[in-house]
C-alpha angles and dihedrals in degrees: 000000000000128000113244125220112183111206111237088204087084094050128107101266092198088063100032097143091052091049092050090049089052089054090047088058094045134086090254118130098203141011107234112218116196113202113192128181104192089242108068088035128022095249140065117221116162141301143203102329093053092043089053091049092051090049091050091063101029125102091180121078116262116243099201116198113195110206091176141110118255094015090171089075093063106037097106092044092056093045088052088048090059110273114159091178121030117196125190129184120254087218092057100048121082090182102032096164091055092046093052092048089052092051089053092046087057089059103249135106116276120227133183122205121203127197123235094257096049120094119237088231087080086076099048095097096050106036092116089064096050127092095177137018114205111203110200109223092185130035104273121249108065136048124230097044126148116268115252108235095210087072093085093064091041091056091048093048092048090050089054091049092050092050092047092052096040091240119161093203115138120232115232123187118205126187137046094007113163142140086282094069109011097095093048091049091052090047089053091053109274115152101182128035120202112204125177119156092026090059103036094039092053122105088230111028093178092056091044092054091046090051092053090046092053095061110123129180 
């Protein structure tokens, strides 16, 4: 049974409190918060004030995904804003080991996100520092993109690597997740599914989250 992290990026921003309260009442395990700077990815989403506002109303832990350059400059700010998990991109961190140690020093879980084109071997030297690996199954920057099929084998290969190294890191898949691919992702080894448009675009988001959560393999 996977953990579910609906992405608030796909919510109705004009009714953000209502959307957060819907997630509070749902079977979701996390609220996924996508922070974009318009530099690392070609889109700007929101930053600290909105993250703080989400946290004010949330009863679920915030899974904060920093799609920004120089994320090490903002770690403490986002922890103070309510992050329970703080994920940085391997492609954005010159000193990834140091950044992960700092996240842990701040008392939250440390995640590393990796873009579709990047090999999982980039993580092999630092797996002992990672609590969560976020595999991007679309190119980061915009919601509603088509799922990249190669993700299945990438999840399976990462699962093997984690088992070989004795790592307890969870595998999160982010991008294009729906009822069309969720079961296969869980079968491949995914632990957490991030779903944005599929949840918030549904006629019954609560039932949609419950359906994803009920997958068993």
